[in-house]
C-alpha positions as CSV (number, residue, x, y, z in Angstrom):
1,X,3.4,0.3,-15.7
2,X,1.3,-1.4,-13.0
3,X,1.9,-4.7,-14.7
4,X,5.7,-4.2,-14.7
5,X,5.6,-3.5,-10.9
6,X,3.4,-6.4,-10.2
7,X,5.8,-9.0,-11.6
8,X,8.7,-8.3,-9.1
9,X,6.2,-8.1,-6.3
10,X,4.7,-11.5,-7.1
11,X,8.2,-13.0,-7.4
12,X,9.1,-11.6,-4.0
13,X,6.0,-13.0,-2.4
14,X,6.7,-16.4,-4.0
15,X,10.3,-16.4,-2.8
16,X,9.2,-15.4,0.7
17,X,6.6,-18.3,0.7
18,X,9.2,-20.8,-0.5
19,X,11.7,-19.6,2.2
20,X,9.0,-19.9,4.9
21,X,8.3,-23.5,3.8
22,X,12.0,-24.3,4.1
23,X,12.3,-23.1,7.7
24,X,11.7,-26.1,10.1
25,X,8.8,-25.6,12.4
26,X,9.9,-24.8,16.0
27,X,6.9,-26.2,17.7
28,X,7.5,-29.6,19.4
29,X,5.8,-32.0,21.7
30,X,7.6,-34.2,24.1
31,X,7.5,-38.0,23.8
32,X,9.7,-40.6,25.5
33,X,12.3,-42.3,23.5
34,X,11.1,-45.6,22.0
35,X,11.5,-48.7,24.2
36,X,14.9,-50.4,23.9
37,X,16.7,-47.1,23.1
38,X,20.0,-46.9,25.0
39,X,22.0,-43.7,25.7
40,X,25.6,-44.2,26.6
41,X,27.4,-41.1,27.9
42,X,30.6,-40.1,29.6
43,X,31.0,-40.3,33.4
44,X,29.7,-44.0,33.2
45,X,26.2,-43.0,32.4
46,X,24.0,-45.5,30.6
47,X,20.2,-45.1,30.2
48,X,18.1,-47.9,28.9
49,X,14.6,-46.6,28.0
50,X,11.5,-48.8,28.3
51,X,8.8,-46.4,27.1
52,X,6.5,-43.9,28.8
53,X,4.5,-44.3,32.0
54,X,1.0,-45.5,31.0
55,X,-0.7,-42.7,33.0
56,X,1.8,-39.9,32.3
57,X,3.6,-39.4,28.9
58,X,6.0,-36.9,30.5
59,X,7.6,-39.7,32.6
60,X,9.8,-42.2,31.0
61,X,10.7,-45.6,32.4
62,X,14.3,-46.8,32.3
63,X,16.4,-49.7,33.7
64,X,14.5,-52.2,35.9
65,X,12.4,-49.7,37.9
66,X,13.5,-46.1,37.4
67,X,11.3,-43.2,36.3
68,X,12.6,-40.0,34.7
69,X,10.8,-36.7,34.2
70,X,11.2,-35.7,30.5
71,X,13.5,-38.6,30.2
72,X,16.3,-37.2,32.4
73,X,15.3,-35.9,35.9
74,X,14.8,-38.4,38.7
75,X,11.1,-38.6,39.7
76,X,12.1,-38.8,43.4
77,X,12.9,-35.1,43.3
78,X,10.2,-33.2,45.1
79,X,9.0,-30.9,42.3
80,X,8.5,-33.9,40.0
81,X,6.8,-36.0,42.7
82,X,4.2,-33.4,43.5
83,X,3.9,-31.2,40.4
84,X,4.9,-33.2,37.3
85,X,1.5,-32.4,35.7
86,X,2.5,-28.7,35.6
87,X,5.2,-29.5,33.0
88,X,2.5,-30.1,30.5
89,X,2.3,-26.3,30.2
90,X,5.7,-26.3,28.4
91,X,4.1,-28.1,25.4
92,X,3.7,-27.6,22.5
93,X,7.2,-26.3,23.0
94,X,8.1,-22.9,21.5
95,X,11.1,-20.7,22.2
96,X,10.6,-18.8,25.4
97,X,7.7,-20.7,26.7
98,X,8.0,-21.3,30.5
99,X,6.3,-22.7,33.5
100,X,6.9,-21.5,37.1
101,X,6.3,-23.9,40.0
102,X,6.2,-22.9,43.6
103,X,6.4,-25.9,46.0
104,X,7.8,-27.1,49.3
105,X,10.7,-29.4,50.0
106,X,12.8,-30.3,53.1
107,X,16.4,-29.5,53.8
108,X,19.1,-31.8,55.4
109,X,17.6,-30.9,58.8
110,X,14.1,-31.8,57.7
111,X,13.0,-28.2,57.8
112,X,10.3,-27.2,55.3
113,X,11.7,-25.0,52.5
114,X,9.8,-23.0,50.0
115,X,11.2,-23.3,46.5
116,X,10.5,-21.6,43.1
117,X,11.4,-23.5,40.0
118,X,11.1,-22.1,36.4
119,X,11.2,-24.4,33.4
120,X,11.8,-22.7,30.1
121,X,12.2,-23.7,26.4
122,X,15.5,-22.0,25.6
123,X,15.4,-22.8,21.9
124,X,16.0,-25.4,19.2
125,X,19.8,-25.5,18.6
126,X,21.7,-28.0,16.5
127,X,24.5,-29.4,18.7
128,X,27.4,-31.8,18.2
129,X,28.3,-34.3,20.9
130,X,30.5,-37.4,20.7
131,X,27.5,-39.5,19.5
132,X,26.9,-37.2,16.5
133,X,25.1,-34.1,15.5
134,X,21.5,-33.5,16.6
135,X,18.7,-31.1,16.2
136,X,17.5,-30.5,19.7
137,X,15.2,-28.7,22.0
138,X,17.0,-27.0,24.9
139,X,15.1,-27.0,28.2
140,X,16.3,-25.1,31.3
141,X,15.3,-25.7,34.9
142,X,16.2,-22.8,37.2
143,X,15.6,-23.5,40.9
144,X,16.0,-21.1,43.9
145,X,15.1,-21.1,47.6
146,X,16.1,-19.2,50.7
147,X,17.3,-21.3,53.6
148,X,16.4,-20.7,57.3
149,X,19.8,-19.1,57.8
150,X,18.9,-16.5,55.1
151,X,21.2,-17.9,52.4
152,X,20.0,-17.9,48.8
153,X,20.5,-21.0,46.8
154,X,20.2,-21.0,43.0
155,X,20.8,-23.8,40.5
156,X,20.4,-24.2,36.8
157,X,19.9,-27.5,35.0
158,X,19.9,-27.6,31.2
159,X,19.0,-30.6,29.1
160,X,19.1,-31.1,25.3
161,X,16.6,-33.6,23.8
162,X,16.7,-34.8,20.2
163,X,13.6,-33.4,18.4
164,X,13.3,-36.5,16.3
165,X,12.6,-39.0,19.1
166,X,13.0,-37.3,22.5
167,X,16.4,-39.0,23.2
168,X,18.5,-36.9,25.7
169,X,21.9,-36.1,24.3
170,X,23.3,-33.7,26.8
171,X,22.8,-32.4,30.3
172,X,24.6,-29.7,32.4
173,X,24.1,-28.8,36.1
174,X,25.3,-25.4,37.4
175,X,25.3,-24.2,41.0
176,X,24.7,-20.5,40.5
177,X,24.9,-19.4,44.1
178,X,25.1,-21.2,47.5
179,X,25.2,-24.9,47.7
180,X,22.0,-26.9,47.3
181,X,21.3,-29.9,49.5
182,X,21.3,-33.3,48.0
183,X,23.3,-35.2,45.5
184,X,25.3,-33.1,43.0
185,X,24.9,-34.3,39.5
186,X,27.6,-34.4,36.8
187,X,27.5,-32.9,33.3
188,X,27.3,-35.4,30.5
189,X,27.2,-35.8,26.7
190,X,26.0,-38.8,24.8
191,X,28.9,-40.9,23.4
192,X,26.7,-43.5,21.7
193,X,23.0,-44.0,21.0
194,X,21.6,-47.5,20.4
195,X,18.2,-47.5,18.8
196,X,15.8,-50.4,18.5
197,X,15.9,-52.4,15.3
198,X,13.1,-51.5,13.0
199,X,10.2,-53.9,12.9
200,X,10.0,-56.0,9.7
201,X,7.2,-55.2,7.3
202,X,4.1,-57.4,7.7
């Protein structure tokens, strides 16, 4: 009798093990897209990647002299200028992992403003954009601050990076409340991705 019960139990354990092996691991580390990778997107966006900064793998070089945090955000933005190292706390990326950063910036009148920004790994969705279908990691940046006039400003940026090589394939920018100072960015989706030719075997 015990033997008869053991067989289905063993089969169930084997099937569960096989299923677990088929589920892709949702733990991911950031790396810049390979040098000579180009992302073309709507709204006349074109990003030519040149590899990672030698002293910071979270910063990617593009164009002639442009640096991007996680391959997307302009390194001239105050949070990245002063606290880029804090983003290392997002990795290895798992769903729900987050990093909160409190820092100061200046408004249009050069007043000092205290900001709070939360970076979060939303998940690992498979998405389709004009350039194709990609398995991605979705990263959210939620920023808020209270201005001197008492107004609350909140903004949410979301980026989707290909888990295979770190290539950004989509970005959205949402003004949740108020109006943040600075340049307003546009939403975009990759329409074409040009990858470097593989090196010939030696």
